[in-house]
Structures are given as C-alpha cells and as structure tokens.
PDB file of N, CA, C and O in Angstrom:
ATOM      1  N   MET A   1     -16.455   6.579   3.522  1.00  0.00           N
ATOM      2  CA  MET A   1     -15.338   6.225   4.370  1.00  0.00           C
ATOM      3  C   MET A   1     -14.204   5.596   3.561  1.00  0.00           C
ATOM      4  O   MET A   1     -13.037   5.901   3.802  1.00  0.00           O
ATOM      5  N   SER A   2     -14.528   4.729   2.612  1.00  0.00           N
ATOM      6  CA  SER A   2     -13.483   4.057   1.851  1.00  0.00           C
ATOM      7  C   SER A   2     -12.696   5.032   0.974  1.00  0.00           C
ATOM      8  O   SER A   2     -11.497   4.848   0.767  1.00  0.00           O
ATOM      9  N   LEU A   3     -13.365   6.068   0.459  1.00  0.00           N
ATOM     10  CA  LEU A   3     -12.640   7.068  -0.332  1.00  0.00           C
ATOM     11  C   LEU A   3     -11.656   7.832   0.534  1.00  0.00           C
ATOM     12  O   LEU A   3     -10.548   8.129   0.090  1.00  0.00           O
ATOM     13  N   SER A   4     -12.039   8.155   1.760  1.00  0.00           N
ATOM     14  CA  SER A   4     -11.111   8.858   2.646  1.00  0.00           C
ATOM     15  C   SER A   4      -9.982   7.928   3.079  1.00  0.00           C
ATOM     16  O   SER A   4      -8.848   8.371   3.260  1.00  0.00           O
ATOM     17  N   SER A   5     -10.287   6.641   3.245  1.00  0.00           N
ATOM     18  CA  SER A   5      -9.232   5.673   3.565  1.00  0.00           C
ATOM     19  C   SER A   5      -8.219   5.587   2.431  1.00  0.00           C
ATOM     20  O   SER A   5      -7.009   5.563   2.659  1.00  0.00           O
ATOM     21  N   LEU A   6      -8.727   5.543   1.217  1.00  0.00           N
ATOM     22  CA  LEU A   6      -7.826   5.482   0.063  1.00  0.00           C
ATOM     23  C   LEU A   6      -7.003   6.764  -0.037  1.00  0.00           C
ATOM     24  O   LEU A   6      -5.814   6.706  -0.350  1.00  0.00           O
ATOM     25  N   ALA A   7      -7.610   7.909   0.221  1.00  0.00           N
ATOM     26  CA  ALA A   7      -6.872   9.176   0.182  1.00  0.00           C
ATOM     27  C   ALA A   7      -5.769   9.190   1.239  1.00  0.00           C
ATOM     28  O   ALA A   7      -4.664   9.667   0.979  1.00  0.00           O
ATOM     29  N   SER A   8      -6.064   8.673   2.421  1.00  0.00           N
ATOM     30  CA  SER A   8      -5.052   8.596   3.480  1.00  0.00           C
ATOM     31  C   SER A   8      -3.910   7.679   3.076  1.00  0.00           C
ATOM     32  O   SER A   8      -2.740   7.980   3.314  1.00  0.00           O
ATOM     33  N   LEU A   9      -4.264   6.557   2.462  1.00  0.00           N
ATOM     34  CA  LEU A   9      -3.236   5.626   1.997  1.00  0.00           C
ATOM     35  C   LEU A   9      -2.370   6.249   0.911  1.00  0.00           C
ATOM     36  O   LEU A   9      -1.149   6.090   0.905  1.00  0.00           O
ATOM     37  N   ARG A  10      -3.012   6.954   0.000  1.00  0.00           N
ATOM     38  CA  ARG A  10      -2.243   7.608  -1.075  1.00  0.00           C
ATOM     39  C   ARG A  10      -1.261   8.630  -0.505  1.00  0.00           C
ATOM     40  O   ARG A  10      -0.118   8.713  -0.956  1.00  0.00           O
ATOM     41  N   GLN A  11      -1.704   9.412   0.487  1.00  0.00           N
ATOM     42  CA  GLN A  11      -0.813  10.398   1.096  1.00  0.00           C
ATOM     43  C   GLN A  11       0.332   9.716   1.833  1.00  0.00           C
ATOM     44  O   GLN A  11       1.483  10.139   1.737  1.00  0.00           O
ATOM     45  N   ALA A  12       0.008   8.661   2.566  1.00  0.00           N
ATOM     46  CA  ALA A  12       1.045   7.922   3.281  1.00  0.00           C
ATOM     47  C   ALA A  12       2.032   7.285   2.296  1.00  0.00           C
ATOM     48  O   ALA A  12       3.234   7.236   2.557  1.00  0.00           O
ATOM     49  N   PHE A  13       1.513   6.799   1.165  1.00  0.00           N
ATOM     50  CA  PHE A  13       2.385   6.227   0.145  1.00  0.00           C
ATOM     51  C   PHE A  13       3.319   7.291  -0.434  1.00  0.00           C
ATOM     52  O   PHE A  13       4.509   7.043  -0.629  1.00  0.00           O
ATOM     53  N   THR A  14       2.775   8.464  -0.702  1.00  0.00           N
ATOM     54  CA  THR A  14       3.610   9.567  -1.206  1.00  0.00           C
ATOM     55  C   THR A  14       4.700   9.898  -0.197  1.00  0.00           C
ATOM     56  O   THR A  14       5.856  10.102  -0.566  1.00  0.00           O
ATOM     57  N   ASP A  15       4.326   9.950   1.070  1.00  0.00           N
ATOM     58  CA  ASP A  15       5.320  10.209   2.122  1.00  0.00           C
ATOM     59  C   ASP A  15       6.379   9.114   2.152  1.00  0.00           C
ATOM     60  O   ASP A  15       7.565   9.403   2.314  1.00  0.00           O
ATOM     61  N   LEU A  16       5.963   7.866   1.997  1.00  0.00           N
ATOM     62  CA  LEU A  16       6.913   6.753   1.982  1.00  0.00           C
ATOM     63  C   LEU A  16       7.866   6.876   0.801  1.00  0.00           C
ATOM     64  O   LEU A  16       9.081   6.738   0.948  1.00  0.00           O
ATOM     65  N   ARG A  17       7.306   7.132  -0.350  1.00  0.00           N
ATOM     66  CA  ARG A  17       8.137   7.241  -1.563  1.00  0.00           C
ATOM     67  C   ARG A  17       9.117   8.407  -1.473  1.00  0.00           C
ATOM     68  O   ARG A  17      10.210   8.346  -2.035  1.00  0.00           O
ATOM     69  N   ASN A  18       8.726   9.475  -0.763  1.00  0.00           N
ATOM     70  CA  ASN A  18       9.597  10.644  -0.596  1.00  0.00           C
ATOM     71  C   ASN A  18      10.461  10.563   0.648  1.00  0.00           C
ATOM     72  O   ASN A  18      11.094  11.544   1.040  1.00  0.00           O
ATOM     73  N   ASN A  19      10.488   9.390   1.270  1.00  0.00           N
ATOM     74  CA  ASN A  19      11.272   9.166   2.494  1.00  0.00           C
ATOM     75  C   ASN A  19      10.868  10.097   3.633  1.00  0.00           C
ATOM     76  O   ASN A  19      11.691  10.439   4.482  1.00  0.00           O
ATOM     77  N   ALA A  20       9.598  10.507   3.650  1.00  0.00           N
ATOM     78  CA  ALA A  20       9.089  11.370   4.716  1.00  0.00           C
ATOM     79  C   ALA A  20       8.437  10.558   5.829  1.00  0.00           C
ATOM     80  O   ALA A  20       8.044  11.110   6.857  1.00  0.00           O
ATOM     81  N   THR A  21       8.323   9.245   5.623  1.00  0.00           N
ATOM     82  CA  THR A  21       7.803   8.347   6.653  1.00  0.00           C
ATOM     83  C   THR A  21       8.520   7.015   6.517  1.00  0.00           C
ATOM     84  O   THR A  21       9.145   6.730   5.495  1.00  0.00           O
ATOM     85  N   SER A  22       8.424   6.219   7.543  1.00  0.00           N
ATOM     86  CA  SER A  22       9.103   4.921   7.536  1.00  0.00           C
ATOM     87  C   SER A  22       8.196   3.826   6.982  1.00  0.00           C
ATOM     88  O   SER A  22       6.976   3.983   6.912  1.00  0.00           O
ATOM     89  N   VAL A  23       8.808   2.732   6.596  1.00  0.00           N
ATOM     90  CA  VAL A  23       8.052   1.564   6.153  1.00  0.00           C
ATOM     91  C   VAL A  23       7.133   1.103   7.276  1.00  0.00           C
ATOM     92  O   VAL A  23       5.987   0.730   7.025  1.00  0.00           O
ATOM     93  N   GLN A  24       7.625   1.125   8.508  1.00  0.00           N
ATOM     94  CA  GLN A  24       6.827   0.660   9.645  1.00  0.00           C
ATOM     95  C   GLN A  24       5.584   1.530   9.830  1.00  0.00           C
ATOM     96  O   GLN A  24       4.495   1.005  10.064  1.00  0.00           O
ATOM     97  N   THR A  25       5.732   2.838   9.730  1.00  0.00           N
ATOM     98  CA  THR A  25       4.599   3.743   9.891  1.00  0.00           C
ATOM     99  C   THR A  25       3.592   3.539   8.771  1.00  0.00           C
ATOM    100  O   THR A  25       2.388   3.467   9.018  1.00  0.00           O
ATOM    101  N   PHE A  26       4.079   3.446   7.547  1.00  0.00           N
ATOM    102  CA  PHE A  26       3.189   3.212   6.412  1.00  0.00           C
ATOM    103  C   PHE A  26       2.462   1.881   6.572  1.00  0.00           C
ATOM    104  O   PHE A  26       1.248   1.799   6.384  1.00  0.00           O
ATOM    105  N   SER A  27       3.202   0.856   6.915  1.00  0.00           N
ATOM    106  CA  SER A  27       2.623  -0.472   7.029  1.00  0.00           C
ATOM    107  C   SER A  27       1.549  -0.523   8.111  1.00  0.00           C
ATOM    108  O   SER A  27       0.513  -1.161   7.929  1.00  0.00           O
ATOM    109  N   LYS A  28       1.789   0.136   9.215  1.00  0.00           N
ATOM    110  CA  LYS A  28       0.796   0.155  10.297  1.00  0.00           C
ATOM    111  C   LYS A  28      -0.518   0.771   9.806  1.00  0.00           C
ATOM    112  O   LYS A  28      -1.594   0.229  10.055  1.00  0.00           O
ATOM    113  N   LEU A  29      -0.422   1.897   9.114  1.00  0.00           N
ATOM    114  CA  LEU A  29      -1.617   2.534   8.553  1.00  0.00           C
ATOM    115  C   LEU A  29      -2.254   1.635   7.495  1.00  0.00           C
ATOM    116  O   LEU A  29      -3.472   1.454   7.478  1.00  0.00           O
ATOM    117  N   ALA A  30      -1.441   1.081   6.629  1.00  0.00           N
ATOM    118  CA  ALA A  30      -1.948   0.272   5.518  1.00  0.00           C
ATOM    119  C   ALA A  30      -2.658  -0.978   6.009  1.00  0.00           C
ATOM    120  O   ALA A  30      -3.654  -1.396   5.417  1.00  0.00           O
ATOM    121  N   ARG A  31      -2.174  -1.565   7.054  1.00  0.00           N
ATOM    122  CA  ARG A  31      -2.798  -2.790   7.583  1.00  0.00           C
ATOM    123  C   ARG A  31      -4.083  -2.495   8.351  1.00  0.00           C
ATOM    124  O   ARG A  31      -4.846  -3.414   8.649  1.00  0.00           O
ATOM    125  N   ALA A  32      -4.328  -1.243   8.669  1.00  0.00           N
ATOM    126  CA  ALA A  32      -5.527  -0.866   9.428  1.00  0.00           C
ATOM    127  C   ALA A  32      -6.695  -0.466   8.528  1.00  0.00           C
ATOM    128  O   ALA A  32      -7.660   0.130   9.006  1.00  0.00           O
ATOM    129  N   GLN A  33      -6.625  -0.776   7.257  1.00  0.00           N
ATOM    130  CA  GLN A  33      -7.636  -0.337   6.296  1.00  0.00           C
ATOM    131  C   GLN A  33      -8.670  -1.414   6.003  1.00  0.00           C
ATOM    132  O   GLN A  33      -8.998  -1.659   4.842  1.00  0.00           O
ATOM    133  N   ASP A  34      -9.178  -2.049   7.026  1.00  0.00           N
ATOM    134  CA  ASP A  34     -10.166  -3.115   6.834  1.00  0.00           C
ATOM    135  C   ASP A  34     -11.425  -2.622   6.129  1.00  0.00           C
ATOM    136  O   ASP A  34     -12.000  -3.339   5.310  1.00  0.00           O
ATOM    137  N   ASP A  35     -11.859  -1.393   6.445  1.00  0.00           N
ATOM    138  CA  ASP A  35     -13.071  -0.873   5.802  1.00  0.00           C
ATOM    139  C   ASP A  35     -12.880  -0.729   4.298  1.00  0.00           C
ATOM    140  O   ASP A  35     -13.801  -0.996   3.526  1.00  0.00           O
ATOM    141  N   LEU A  36     -11.709  -0.317   3.885  1.00  0.00           N
ATOM    142  CA  LEU A  36     -11.416  -0.184   2.459  1.00  0.00           C
ATOM    143  C   LEU A  36     -11.400  -1.560   1.798  1.00  0.00           C
ATOM    144  O   LEU A  36     -12.004  -1.756   0.744  1.00  0.00           O
ATOM    145  N   LEU A  37     -10.715  -2.498   2.414  1.00  0.00           N
ATOM    146  CA  LEU A  37     -10.612  -3.834   1.821  1.00  0.00           C
ATOM    147  C   LEU A  37     -11.970  -4.521   1.714  1.00  0.00           C
ATOM    148  O   LEU A  37     -12.168  -5.343   0.820  1.00  0.00           O
ATOM    149  N   GLN A  38     -12.897  -4.206   2.592  1.00  0.00           N
ATOM    150  CA  GLN A  38     -14.211  -4.845   2.554  1.00  0.00           C
ATOM    151  C   GLN A  38     -15.073  -4.363   1.386  1.00  0.00           C
ATOM    152  O   GLN A  38     -15.983  -5.076   0.964  1.00  0.00           O
ATOM    153  N   VAL A  39     -14.809  -3.187   0.864  1.00  0.00           N
ATOM    154  CA  VAL A  39     -15.607  -2.699  -0.263  1.00  0.00           C
ATOM    155  C   VAL A  39     -14.958  -3.016  -1.614  1.00  0.00           C
ATOM    156  O   VAL A  39     -15.564  -2.801  -2.664  1.00  0.00           O
ATOM    157  N   LEU A  40     -13.735  -3.522  -1.580  1.00  0.00           N
ATOM    158  CA  LEU A  40     -13.047  -3.906  -2.813  1.00  0.00           C
ATOM    159  C   LEU A  40     -13.320  -5.376  -3.115  1.00  0.00           C
ATOM    160  O   LEU A  40     -13.704  -6.133  -2.223  1.00  0.00           O
ATOM    161  N   PRO A  41     -13.125  -5.783  -4.368  1.00  0.00           N
ATOM    162  CA  PRO A  41     -13.273  -7.208  -4.687  1.00  0.00           C
ATOM    163  C   PRO A  41     -12.356  -8.055  -3.791  1.00  0.00           C
ATOM    164  O   PRO A  41     -11.293  -7.593  -3.375  1.00  0.00           O
ATOM    165  N   PRO A  42     -12.767  -9.284  -3.501  1.00  0.00           N
ATOM    166  CA  PRO A  42     -12.037 -10.121  -2.549  1.00  0.00           C
ATOM    167  C   PRO A  42     -10.544 -10.321  -2.849  1.00  0.00           C
ATOM    168  O   PRO A  42      -9.750 -10.457  -1.918  1.00  0.00           O
ATOM    169  N   ALA A  43     -10.157 -10.342  -4.104  1.00  0.00           N
ATOM    170  CA  ALA A  43      -8.753 -10.585  -4.443  1.00  0.00           C
ATOM    171  C   ALA A  43      -7.827  -9.451  -3.984  1.00  0.00           C
ATOM    172  O   ALA A  43      -6.621  -9.658  -3.850  1.00  0.00           O
ATOM    173  N   PHE A  44      -8.370  -8.278  -3.748  1.00  0.00           N
ATOM    174  CA  PHE A  44      -7.533  -7.143  -3.375  1.00  0.00           C
ATOM    175  C   PHE A  44      -6.868  -7.332  -2.014  1.00  0.00           C
ATOM    176  O   PHE A  44      -5.721  -6.923  -1.832  1.00  0.00           O
ATOM    177  N   GLY A  45      -7.560  -7.940  -1.063  1.00  0.00           N
ATOM    178  CA  GLY A  45      -7.019  -8.098   0.285  1.00  0.00           C
ATOM    179  C   GLY A  45      -5.751  -8.923   0.336  1.00  0.00           C
ATOM    180  O   GLY A  45      -4.737  -8.451   0.849  1.00  0.00           O
ATOM    181  N   PRO A  46      -5.775 -10.158  -0.186  1.00  0.00           N
ATOM    182  CA  PRO A  46      -4.556 -10.970  -0.147  1.00  0.00           C
ATOM    183  C   PRO A  46      -3.380 -10.336  -0.883  1.00  0.00           C
ATOM    184  O   PRO A  46      -2.240 -10.416  -0.425  1.00  0.00           O
ATOM    185  N   VAL A  47      -3.652  -9.714  -2.009  1.00  0.00           N
ATOM    186  CA  VAL A  47      -2.571  -9.065  -2.762  1.00  0.00           C
ATOM    187  C   VAL A  47      -1.982  -7.926  -1.932  1.00  0.00           C
ATOM    188  O   VAL A  47      -0.762  -7.774  -1.866  1.00  0.00           O
ATOM    189  N   TRP A  48      -2.836  -7.127  -1.302  1.00  0.00           N
ATOM    190  CA  TRP A  48      -2.383  -6.004  -0.473  1.00  0.00           C
ATOM    191  C   TRP A  48      -1.495  -6.505   0.662  1.00  0.00           C
ATOM    192  O   TRP A  48      -0.427  -5.949   0.915  1.00  0.00           O
ATOM    193  N   HIS A  49      -1.937  -7.545   1.335  1.00  0.00           N
ATOM    194  CA  HIS A  49      -1.163  -8.057   2.467  1.00  0.00           C
ATOM    195  C   HIS A  49       0.152  -8.695   2.016  1.00  0.00           C
ATOM    196  O   HIS A  49       1.153  -8.608   2.726  1.00  0.00           O
ATOM    197  N   GLN A  50       0.158  -9.327   0.858  1.00  0.00           N
ATOM    198  CA  GLN A  50       1.409  -9.877   0.329  1.00  0.00           C
ATOM    199  C   GLN A  50       2.397  -8.756   0.005  1.00  0.00           C
ATOM    200  O   GLN A  50       3.588  -8.867   0.295  1.00  0.00           O
ATOM    201  N   LEU A  51       1.898  -7.687  -0.590  1.00  0.00           N
ATOM    202  CA  LEU A  51       2.770  -6.549  -0.896  1.00  0.00           C
ATOM    203  C   LEU A  51       3.328  -5.936   0.385  1.00  0.00           C
ATOM    204  O   LEU A  51       4.508  -5.588   0.445  1.00  0.00           O
ATOM    205  N   LEU A  52       2.495  -5.805   1.397  1.00  0.00           N
ATOM    206  CA  LEU A  52       2.961  -5.249   2.661  1.00  0.00           C
ATOM    207  C   LEU A  52       3.985  -6.164   3.329  1.00  0.00           C
ATOM    208  O   LEU A  52       4.971  -5.690   3.893  1.00  0.00           O
ATOM    209  N   ASP A  53       3.754  -7.466   3.266  1.00  0.00           N
ATOM    210  CA  ASP A  53       4.731  -8.415   3.827  1.00  0.00           C
ATOM    211  C   ASP A  53       6.082  -8.252   3.149  1.00  0.00           C
ATOM    212  O   ASP A  53       7.118  -8.220   3.813  1.00  0.00           O
ATOM    213  N   ARG A  54       6.068  -8.150   1.842  1.00  0.00           N
ATOM    214  CA  ARG A  54       7.324  -7.988   1.086  1.00  0.00           C
ATOM    215  C   ARG A  54       7.975  -6.649   1.400  1.00  0.00           C
ATOM    216  O   ARG A  54       9.196  -6.572   1.536  1.00  0.00           O
ATOM    217  N   LEU A  55       7.175  -5.596   1.517  1.00  0.00           N
ATOM    218  CA  LEU A  55       7.717  -4.283   1.837  1.00  0.00           C
ATOM    219  C   LEU A  55       8.384  -4.295   3.211  1.00  0.00           C
ATOM    220  O   LEU A  55       9.482  -3.765   3.377  1.00  0.00           O
ATOM    221  N   GLU A  56       7.725  -4.895   4.181  1.00  0.00           N
ATOM    222  CA  GLU A  56       8.287  -4.975   5.525  1.00  0.00           C
ATOM    223  C   GLU A  56       9.572  -5.797   5.528  1.00  0.00           C
ATOM    224  O   GLU A  56      10.531  -5.450   6.218  1.00  0.00           O
ATOM    225  N   SER A  57       9.593  -6.873   4.768  1.00  0.00           N
ATOM    226  CA  SER A  57      10.802  -7.688   4.675  1.00  0.00           C
ATOM    227  C   SER A  57      11.927  -6.930   3.987  1.00  0.00           C
ATOM    228  O   SER A  57      13.089  -7.040   4.378  1.00  0.00           O
ATOM    229  N   SER A  58      11.581  -6.165   2.968  1.00  0.00           N
ATOM    230  CA  SER A  58      12.621  -5.418   2.244  1.00  0.00           C
ATOM    231  C   SER A  58      13.239  -4.342   3.114  1.00  0.00           C
ATOM    232  O   SER A  58      14.377  -3.935   2.880  1.00  0.00           O
ATOM    233  N   ALA A  59      12.503  -3.873   4.118  1.00  0.00           N
ATOM    234  CA  ALA A  59      13.039  -2.832   5.010  1.00  0.00           C
ATOM    235  C   ALA A  59      14.190  -3.360   5.849  1.00  0.00           C
ATOM    236  O   ALA A  59      14.941  -2.578   6.431  1.00  0.00           O
ATOM    237  N   LEU A  60      14.338  -4.673   5.918  1.00  0.00           N
ATOM    238  CA  LEU A  60      15.444  -5.259   6.671  1.00  0.00           C
ATOM    239  C   LEU A  60      16.769  -5.130   5.935  1.00  0.00           C
ATOM    240  O   LEU A  60      17.834  -5.303   6.528  1.00  0.00           O
ATOM    241  N   PHE A  61      16.704  -4.826   4.646  1.00  0.00           N
ATOM    242  CA  PHE A  61      17.906  -4.707   3.829  1.00  0.00           C
ATOM    243  C   PHE A  61      18.179  -3.242   3.534  1.00  0.00           C
ATOM    244  O   PHE A  61      17.258  -2.481   3.237  1.00  0.00           O
ATOM    245  N   SER A  62      19.457  -2.842   3.618  1.00  0.00           N
ATOM    246  CA  SER A  62      19.782  -1.439   3.373  1.00  0.00           C
ATOM    247  C   SER A  62      19.937  -1.136   1.881  1.00  0.00           C
ATOM    248  O   SER A  62      19.803   0.017   1.469  1.00  0.00           O
ATOM    249  N   GLU A  63      20.208  -2.124   1.098  1.00  0.00           N
ATOM    250  CA  GLU A  63      20.376  -1.953  -0.351  1.00  0.00           C
ATOM    251  C   GLU A  63      19.378  -2.853  -1.064  1.00  0.00           C
ATOM    252  O   GLU A  63      18.708  -3.679  -0.444  1.00  0.00           O
ATOM    253  N   GLU A  64      19.290  -2.678  -2.383  1.00  0.00           N
ATOM    254  CA  GLU A  64      18.486  -3.595  -3.177  1.00  0.00           C
ATOM    255  C   GLU A  64      19.130  -4.977  -3.040  1.00  0.00           C
ATOM    256  O   GLU A  64      20.348  -5.112  -3.158  1.00  0.00           O
ATOM    257  N   SER A  65      18.332  -5.974  -2.798  1.00  0.00           N
ATOM    258  CA  SER A  65      18.864  -7.324  -2.690  1.00  0.00           C
ATOM    259  C   SER A  65      18.353  -8.153  -3.859  1.00  0.00           C
ATOM    260  O   SER A  65      17.510  -7.717  -4.643  1.00  0.00           O
ATOM    261  N   CYS A  66      18.887  -9.348  -3.946  1.00  0.00           N
ATOM    262  CA  CYS A  66      18.429 -10.205  -5.039  1.00  0.00           C
ATOM    263  C   CYS A  66      16.985 -10.645  -4.815  1.00  0.00           C
ATOM    264  O   CYS A  66      16.299 -11.003  -5.772  1.00  0.00           O
ATOM    265  N   SER A  67      16.515 -10.625  -3.577  1.00  0.00           N
ATOM    266  CA  SER A  67      15.158 -11.061  -3.281  1.00  0.00           C
ATOM    267  C   SER A  67      14.138  -9.932  -3.348  1.00  0.00           C
ATOM    268  O   SER A  67      12.982 -10.157  -3.704  1.00  0.00           O
ATOM    269  N   PHE A  68      14.557  -8.735  -3.011  1.00  0.00           N
ATOM    270  CA  PHE A  68      13.623  -7.620  -2.905  1.00  0.00           C
ATOM    271  C   PHE A  68      14.161  -6.397  -3.619  1.00  0.00           C
ATOM    272  O   PHE A  68      15.324  -6.030  -3.452  1.00  0.00           O
ATOM    273  N   SER A  69      13.334  -5.785  -4.394  1.00  0.00           N
ATOM    274  CA  SER A  69      13.642  -4.494  -4.992  1.00  0.00           C
ATOM    275  C   SER A  69      12.656  -3.496  -4.401  1.00  0.00           C
ATOM    276  O   SER A  69      11.461  -3.532  -4.695  1.00  0.00           O
ATOM    277  N   HIS A  70      13.172  -2.615  -3.573  1.00  0.00           N
ATOM    278  CA  HIS A  70      12.315  -1.632  -2.908  1.00  0.00           C
ATOM    279  C   HIS A  70      11.553  -0.807  -3.949  1.00  0.00           C
ATOM    280  O   HIS A  70      10.360  -0.550  -3.784  1.00  0.00           O
ATOM    281  N   GLY A  71      12.227  -0.399  -5.003  1.00  0.00           N
ATOM    282  CA  GLY A  71      11.578   0.391  -6.053  1.00  0.00           C
ATOM    283  C   GLY A  71      10.444  -0.363  -6.730  1.00  0.00           C
ATOM    284  O   GLY A  71       9.385   0.208  -6.990  1.00  0.00           O
ATOM    285  N   GLU A  72      10.658  -1.633  -7.015  1.00  0.00           N
ATOM    286  CA  GLU A  72       9.609  -2.436  -7.651  1.00  0.00           C
ATOM    287  C   GLU A  72       8.435  -2.646  -6.704  1.00  0.00           C
ATOM    288  O   GLU A  72       7.283  -2.656  -7.137  1.00  0.00           O
ATOM    289  N   LEU A  73       8.718  -2.814  -5.418  1.00  0.00           N
ATOM    290  CA  LEU A  73       7.630  -2.953  -4.444  1.00  0.00           C
ATOM    291  C   LEU A  73       6.795  -1.680  -4.382  1.00  0.00           C
ATOM    292  O   LEU A  73       5.566  -1.738  -4.333  1.00  0.00           O
ATOM    293  N   LEU A  74       7.464  -0.537  -4.383  1.00  0.00           N
ATOM    294  CA  LEU A  74       6.725   0.725  -4.378  1.00  0.00           C
ATOM    295  C   LEU A  74       5.888   0.872  -5.635  1.00  0.00           C
ATOM    296  O   LEU A  74       4.756   1.353  -5.575  1.00  0.00           O
ATOM    297  N   ASP A  75       6.433   0.462  -6.771  1.00  0.00           N
ATOM    298  CA  ASP A  75       5.666   0.510  -8.018  1.00  0.00           C
ATOM    299  C   ASP A  75       4.436  -0.403  -7.931  1.00  0.00           C
ATOM    300  O   ASP A  75       3.361  -0.045  -8.413  1.00  0.00           O
ATOM    301  N   SER A  76       4.594  -1.565  -7.325  1.00  0.00           N
ATOM    302  CA  SER A  76       3.470  -2.490  -7.175  1.00  0.00           C
ATOM    303  C   SER A  76       2.411  -1.927  -6.232  1.00  0.00           C
ATOM    304  O   SER A  76       1.215  -2.075  -6.483  1.00  0.00           O
ATOM    305  N   LEU A  77       2.839  -1.288  -5.158  1.00  0.00           N
ATOM    306  CA  LEU A  77       1.890  -0.648  -4.245  1.00  0.00           C
ATOM    307  C   LEU A  77       1.124   0.458  -4.954  1.00  0.00           C
ATOM    308  O   LEU A  77      -0.085   0.595  -4.771  1.00  0.00           O
ATOM    309  N   LYS A  78       1.816   1.238  -5.755  1.00  0.00           N
ATOM    310  CA  LYS A  78       1.172   2.320  -6.512  1.00  0.00           C
ATOM    311  C   LYS A  78       0.145   1.746  -7.475  1.00  0.00           C
ATOM    312  O   LYS A  78      -0.960   2.275  -7.595  1.00  0.00           O
ATOM    313  N   LEU A  79       0.499   0.678  -8.152  1.00  0.00           N
ATOM    314  CA  LEU A  79      -0.425   0.033  -9.082  1.00  0.00           C
ATOM    315  C   LEU A  79      -1.662  -0.468  -8.337  1.00  0.00           C
ATOM    316  O   LEU A  79      -2.783  -0.309  -8.821  1.00  0.00           O
ATOM    317  N   TRP A  80      -1.466  -1.072  -7.161  1.00  0.00           N
ATOM    318  CA  TRP A  80      -2.596  -1.551  -6.363  1.00  0.00           C
ATOM    319  C   TRP A  80      -3.501  -0.382  -5.994  1.00  0.00           C
ATOM    320  O   TRP A  80      -4.721  -0.477  -6.129  1.00  0.00           O
ATOM    321  N   LEU A  81      -2.913   0.723  -5.527  1.00  0.00           N
ATOM    322  CA  LEU A  81      -3.710   1.895  -5.155  1.00  0.00           C
ATOM    323  C   LEU A  81      -4.501   2.428  -6.345  1.00  0.00           C
ATOM    324  O   LEU A  81      -5.667   2.796  -6.203  1.00  0.00           O
ATOM    325  N   ASP A  82      -3.875   2.469  -7.506  1.00  0.00           N
ATOM    326  CA  ASP A  82      -4.562   2.949  -8.715  1.00  0.00           C
ATOM    327  C   ASP A  82      -5.730   2.032  -9.089  1.00  0.00           C
ATOM    328  O   ASP A  82      -6.813   2.505  -9.435  1.00  0.00           O
ATOM    329  N   LYS A  83      -5.502   0.723  -9.016  1.00  0.00           N
ATOM    330  CA  LYS A  83      -6.572  -0.228  -9.351  1.00  0.00           C
ATOM    331  C   LYS A  83      -7.689  -0.184  -8.310  1.00  0.00           C
ATOM    332  O   LYS A  83      -8.864  -0.307  -8.656  1.00  0.00           O
ATOM    333  N   ALA A  84      -7.335  -0.011  -7.059  1.00  0.00           N
ATOM    334  CA  ALA A  84      -8.354   0.100  -6.001  1.00  0.00           C
ATOM    335  C   ALA A  84      -9.223   1.315  -6.240  1.00  0.00           C
ATOM    336  O   ALA A  84     -10.441   1.251  -6.069  1.00  0.00           O
ATOM    337  N   ALA A  85      -8.616   2.416  -6.630  1.00  0.00           N
ATOM    338  CA  ALA A  85      -9.374   3.652  -6.866  1.00  0.00           C
ATOM    339  C   ALA A  85     -10.413   3.445  -7.963  1.00  0.00           C
ATOM    340  O   ALA A  85     -11.511   3.997  -7.886  1.00  0.00           O
ATOM    341  N   LYS A  86     -10.079   2.658  -8.978  1.00  0.00           N
ATOM    342  CA  LYS A  86     -11.021   2.401 -10.064  1.00  0.00           C
ATOM    343  C   LYS A  86     -12.183   1.511  -9.631  1.00  0.00           C
ATOM    344  O   LYS A  86     -13.233   1.511 -10.273  1.00  0.00           O
ATOM    345  N   GLN A  87     -12.009   0.764  -8.564  1.00  0.00           N
ATOM    346  CA  GLN A  87     -13.050  -0.143  -8.086  1.00  0.00           C
ATOM    347  C   GLN A  87     -14.059   0.524  -7.166  1.00  0.00           C
ATOM    348  O   GLN A  87     -15.161   0.015  -6.960  1.00  0.00           O
ATOM    349  N   LEU A  88     -13.668   1.672  -6.612  1.00  0.00           N
ATOM    350  CA  LEU A  88     -14.546   2.346  -5.654  1.00  0.00           C
ATOM    351  C   LEU A  88     -15.619   3.166  -6.368  1.00  0.00           C
ATOM    352  O   LEU A  88     -15.370   3.726  -7.436  1.00  0.00           O
ATOM    353  N   PRO A  89     -16.792   3.233  -5.786  1.00  0.00           N
ATOM    354  CA  PRO A  89     -17.825   4.067  -6.388  1.00  0.00           C
ATOM    355  C   PRO A  89     -17.428   5.542  -6.286  1.00  0.00           C
ATOM    356  O   PRO A  89     -16.741   5.934  -5.343  1.00  0.00           O
ATOM    357  N   PRO A  90     -17.850   6.345  -7.238  1.00  0.00           N
ATOM    358  CA  PRO A  90     -17.498   7.779  -7.196  1.00  0.00           C
ATOM    359  C   PRO A  90     -18.103   8.454  -5.965  1.00  0.00           C
ATOM    360  O   PRO A  90     -19.114   8.011  -5.420  1.00  0.00           O
ATOM    361  N   ALA A  91     -17.452   9.534  -5.550  1.00  0.00           N
ATOM    362  CA  ALA A  91     -17.940  10.300  -4.401  1.00  0.00           C
ATOM    363  C   ALA A  91     -19.302  10.902  -4.728  1.00  0.00           C
ATOM    364  O   ALA A  91     -19.544  11.341  -5.852  1.00  0.00           O
ATOM    365  N   GLN A  92     -20.162  10.917  -3.762  1.00  0.00           N
ATOM    366  CA  GLN A  92     -21.525  11.448  -3.950  1.00  0.00           C
ATOM    367  C   GLN A  92     -21.560  12.923  -3.652  1.00  0.00           C
ATOM    368  O   GLN A  92     -22.616  13.548  -3.753  1.00  0.00           O
TER     369      GLN A  92
END
C-alpha cells in the first residue's frame, strides 16, 4: 500500500510541477497519506507537514516573495519524495 501511495504522490507532484493540478488538490492528496507516513521513520511526518504548510502559504502569493520561493518548495518536496522512496522496502 505504501508503494502505491508514494506512486500516487509522485504523479500528483509531477502534475503540480507541470501546472496540471492546483496546490490545493495536491495538498489534499498529500495530507491523506497517513499509511505512507506510518511506515517511514518518524522524522518524515513533521517535515512533510511543514513542507505542505509552506506550499499552501506560498499559494497565496502570485509571485515569488521574500518569504516563499515556490520553486524551492517544489525542490524540497521532490527531495522528500526521493528520500521516502529509499526508506520503503522494495516491492515483493
């Protein structure tokens, strides 16, 4: 289940990065991944939620602001997804 959750998140992230989905839609899916977060080391959950909080806040701004860089947030989300993938057991 966690591998399919991660695959869904990766697809949603790709859609977000390509402007094919909204921050709100991505965030709703991303926040619903409790099963994935439970199989990852404990530190992954708080970091994930902090990134999502920042992403949602950055959506309030139409341009890059001094507080939020949408591009950097997306890069951080990608890094989190990559690190999460390395923590999951391989598919059987």
